[in-house]
C-alpha positions in Angstrom: -9.7 21.0 13.8 -5.9 20.2 14.2 -3.7 20.8 11.2 -1.8 18.0 9.5 1.4 19.4 10.9 0.0 19.3 14.5 -1.3 15.8 14.1 1.9 14.5 12.6 3.8 15.6 15.7 2.1 13.3 18.2 4.7 10.5 18.0 7.8 12.8 18.4 9.8 11.7 21.4 13.3 11.1 22.6 14.3 7.8 24.2 17.6 6.4 25.5 18.1 4.4 22.3 16.5 6.5 19.7 14.7 9.7 18.8 11.5 10.2 16.7 11.6 13.4 14.7 9.3 14.9 12.0 10.7 14.0 8.6 12.4 17.0 7.0 10.7 16.3 3.6 7.2 15.5 4.8 4.6 16.8 7.3 3.3 13.2 7.6 6.3 11.0 7.8 8.6 10.6 10.7 12.3 9.8 10.9 13.5 7.5 13.6 17.1 8.1 14.5 18.7 5.2 16.3 21.9 5.8 18.3 24.8 4.3 16.4 26.0 2.3 19.3 22.6 0.6 19.5 22.8 -0.4 15.9 26.3 -1.8 16.5 25.1 -3.7 19.5 22.3 -5.2 17.5 24.6 -6.3 14.7 27.0 -7.8 17.2 24.3 -9.8 18.9 23.0 -11.2 15.6 26.5 -11.7 14.0 26.2 -15.5 14.3 22.9 -15.6 12.5 23.5 -15.8 8.7 21.1 -14.5 6.1 20.8 -18.0 4.9 19.7 -19.1 8.3 17.0 -16.4 8.3 15.8 -17.7 4.9 15.8 -21.4 6.0 14.6 -21.1 9.6 11.5 -18.8 9.8 11.5 -18.5 13.6 15.0 -16.9 13.5 13.5 -13.8 11.9 11.4 -13.3 15.0 14.6 -13.8 17.1 16.5 -11.0 15.3 13.4 -8.8 15.6 13.2 -9.4 19.4 16.9 -8.6 19.7 16.4 -5.1 18.1 13.2 -4.6 20.0 14.9 -5.3 23.3 17.7 -2.9 22.6 15.3 -0.2 21.5 13.4 -0.4 24.8 9.9 -0.9 26.1 7.0 -0.1 23.8 9.1 0.2 20.6 6.9 -2.4 18.9 3.8 -0.5 20.0 5.3 2.8 18.7 6.2 1.4 15.3 2.8 -0.1 14.8 1.0 3.0 16.1 2.8 5.1 13.5 2.0 2.7 10.7 -1.6 2.5 11.6 -2.0 6.2 12.2 -4.0 7.6 9.2 -2.4 11.1 9.6 1.0 9.6 9.2 1.4 5.9 8.3 5.1 5.9 7.7 8.7 6.6 8.7 12.3 6.3 7.7 15.0 4.7 9.7 18.6 3.5 9.1 21.8 1.9 10.3 23.5 5.3 11.0 26.6 4.3 9.1 27.3 1.5 11.5 27.8 -0.9 8.6 28.0 -1.1 4.8 27.6 -4.9 4.8 24.5 -5.9 2.7 23.9 -9.0 4.8 23.7 -6.8 7.9 21.2 -4.6 6.0 19.1 -7.7 5.4 19.2 -8.5 9.2 18.2 -4.9 10.1 15.4 -4.8 7.5 14.2 -8.2 8.7 14.0 -7.1 12.3 12.0 -4.0 11.4 9.6 -6.1 9.2 8.9 -8.6 12.0 8.3 -5.8 14.5 5.8 -4.3 12.1 4.0 -7.6 11.3 4.6 -10.7 9.2 6.2 -10.4 5.7 4.5 -12.1 2.8 6.3 -14.7 0.6 7.8 -12.8 -2.3 7.2 -15.0 -5.3 9.6 -13.0 -7.5 12.5 -13.9 -5.3 11.2 -17.1 -3.8 12.0 -15.7 -0.3 10.3 -13.5 2.4 12.1 -10.5 0.9 13.5 -9.5 -2.5 16.6 -7.8 -3.6 16.9 -6.2 -7.1 19.1 -3.9 -9.0 18.5 -1.0 -11.3 21.2 -0.6 -14.0 21.7 1.2 -17.3 20.3 -1.7 -19.3 17.3 -3.9 -18.5 15.5 -6.8 -20.1 12.7 -7.2 -17.5 9.0 -7.4 -18.2 7.9 -4.6 -15.8 9.0 -1.0 -14.9 10.6 -2.2 -11.7 14.1 -2.2 -13.1 13.7 0.3 -15.9 15.9 3.2 -14.9 15.1 6.0 -17.3 11.4 6.2 -17.0 9.1 7.2 -14.1 7.9 4.2 -12.2 4.3 5.3 -11.8 2.6 5.6 -8.4 1.0 2.3 -7.2 0.4 0.0 -4.3 2.0 -3.4 -3.8 0.2 -6.7 -3.6 -2.3 -6.0 -6.4 -1.9 -9.4 -8.0 -1.7 -11.7 -5.0 -4.5 -13.2 -2.9 -3.2 -12.1 0.5 -3.2 -8.9 2.5 -0.4 -6.4 1.8 -0.8 -3.9 4.6 2.7 -2.4 4.7 5.8 -2.0 2.6 9.5 -1.6 3.3 12.0 -0.4 0.7 15.7 -0.3 1.8 18.5 1.2 -0.2 21.4 -1.3 -0.2 23.9 0.2 -2.7 24.1 3.1 -5.1 26.7 4.2 -7.6 26.5 6.9 -10.3 22.9 7.6 -9.6 21.3 11.0 -10.2 17.6 11.1 -9.8 15.7 8.0 -9.0 14.1 9.4 -5.8 11.3 7.4 -4.1 8.0 9.1 -5.0 5.3 9.0 -2.4 1.8 10.2 -2.1 -0.5 10.0 0.9 -4.0 9.3 -0.3 -5.5 12.1 1.8 -3.2 14.7 0.2 -4.5 13.8 -3.3 -6.7 16.6 -4.6 -8.9 14.4 -6.7 -9.4 11.5 -4.3 -13.1 12.0 -3.9 -13.7 12.3 -7.6 -12.2 8.9 -8.4 -13.1 7.1 -5.2 -16.8 8.0 -5.6 -17.0 7.2 -9.3 -19.0 4.0 -10.0 -15.8 2.5 -11.4 -14.0 3.0 -8.1 -15.9 0.0 -6.7 -15.6 -2.1 -9.9 -13.7 -5.3 -9.6 -10.8 -5.2 -12.1 -8.7 -8.2 -13.1 -5.0 -8.1 -12.2 -2.5 -10.3 -14.0 1.2 -10.5 -13.1 4.0 -10.7 -15.7 6.1 -13.9 -15.9 8.9 -12.4 -13.8 6.6 -12.2 -10.8 6.1 -16.0 -10.7 2.4 -15.6 -10.0 -0.1 -17.4 -12.3 -3.4 -16.7 -10.7 -5.6 -13.8 -11.8 -6.9 -11.6 -9.0 -10.0 -9.4 -8.9 -9.6 -6.1 -7.0 -11.7 -3.0 -6.5 -9.6 0.1 -6.8 -11.0 1.8 -3.7 -12.2 0.3 -0.4 -12.6 1.5 3.1 -10.7 0.8 6.3 -11.9 2.5 9.5 -14.3 4.4 7.3 -11.5 6.0 5.3 -10.7 5.5 1.6 -7.9 3.1 0.7 -6.6 2.1 -2.7 -5.3 -0.9 -4.6 -3.8 0.0 -8.0 -0.9 -0.4 -10.4 -1.2 0.6 -14.0 1.0 -2.2 -15.4 -1.0 -5.2 -14.3 -4.7 -4.1 -14.4 -6.8 -5.4 -17.4 -9.9 -3.3 -18.1 -12.6 -4.7 -20.3 -14.0 -1.5 -21.9 -12.8 1.8 -23.2 -14.6 3.6 -20.4 -12.8 1.5 -17.8 -9.5 2.2 -19.5 -10.1 5.9 -19.6 -11.0 5.9 -15.9 -7.8 4.2 -15.0 -5.7 6.4 -17.3 -7.2 9.6 -16.0 -6.7 8.4 -12.4 -3.1 7.5 -12.9 -2.4 10.9 -14.6 -4.1 12.7 -11.8 -1.9 10.9 -9.2 1.3 11.5 -11.1 0.5 15.3 -11.5 -0.6 15.9 -7.9 1.3 18.7 -6.2 1.6 16.7 -3.0 3.8 14.0 -4.4 7.0 13.7 -2.3 10.4 12.9 -3.9 12.1 11.3 -1.0 15.8 11.3 -0.5 16.8 8.0 1.0 20.5 7.4 1.9 22.2 4.0 1.5 21.5 2.0 4.7 18.1 3.7 5.3 14.7 2.2 4.7 11.2 3.7 4.4 8.2 1.8 5.9 4.7 2.9 4.8 1.2 1.8 5.2 0.3 0.2 1.8 -3.4 0.9 2.1 -3.2 4.7 1.9 0.4 5.5 0.7 1.2 5.1 -2.9 4.8 4.8 -4.1 6.9 4.9 -7.2 10.3 6.1 -8.5 11.5 9.2 -10.4 13.5 8.6 -13.5 17.3 8.4 -13.3 19.6 10.6 -15.4 21.4 8.5 -18.1 24.6 6.9 -16.9 26.2 3.7 -18.3 27.6 2.9 -14.9 24.4 3.4 -12.9 24.0 0.7 -10.2 21.4 0.8 -7.4 20.3 -2.2 -5.3 17.1 -2.2 -3.2 15.5 -4.6 -0.8 11.8 -5.0 -0.6 9.7 -6.5 2.2 5.9 -6.3 2.3 3.4 -8.0 4.5 0.4 -8.0 6.8 -0.4 -6.7 10.2 -0.7 -9.0 13.2 -2.3 -8.6 16.5 
């Protein structure tokens, strides 16, 4: 049987516009390195398309995606989707190669990648197809998303919405005075205690998920923690928004979350400004390490999440 390292090498390749490499921090993730001149050409070709136009005119998002796809060459869309669907991998990082520091251009680049991957969901928190949010020294929010000095526990996105959330993009837009705060990732197949919790009777129990006020979602959603896709375990979980009804259910969820947090396979991913990570939300869990205290801390991220399309 092939090792994880061998399987994760199957998409490595070099093209005229980009190169696919194994990620230096993971034997599952890839890093796609675009040539800087290709990024510049993309940004030049979409320079007359404002972010406001992307927000107001949905078909323009497909146009910017097609612009990048054309520059990247034949089969780039197929490659991206193959990596995301591949159970042995399911994710990659990619960035603008220092071609720009303009946040609006970051939005265009992230939008293009998202619409090559699939279709982003409406993000009720921002009222757009994407969300931008900052993490600073102080925070008055009602979730861990913006709380800098605690670990943002491992979870999947889309737990409290009634639509598929198959993939997730997180792009680093800005960072000042930030020590710590790495993206934490765990591939489900690397979790030592997957079978223990997935095969527990409560693994198939429908838990109620309720979003806090800041998410702008009023409807409660019923979710099983584990389900199968292509006969492999997948997960839907976030500790903040799940409402168990018994002590036994609460203990199960607590023990599972602690097992995830303490697993030796958790990756603390270093993501430069202008780079994004795109992962399959069905079998990759994500979170964030705590920052070191700094009154001048300032990080901005962009999030896009959505569904696969044929």
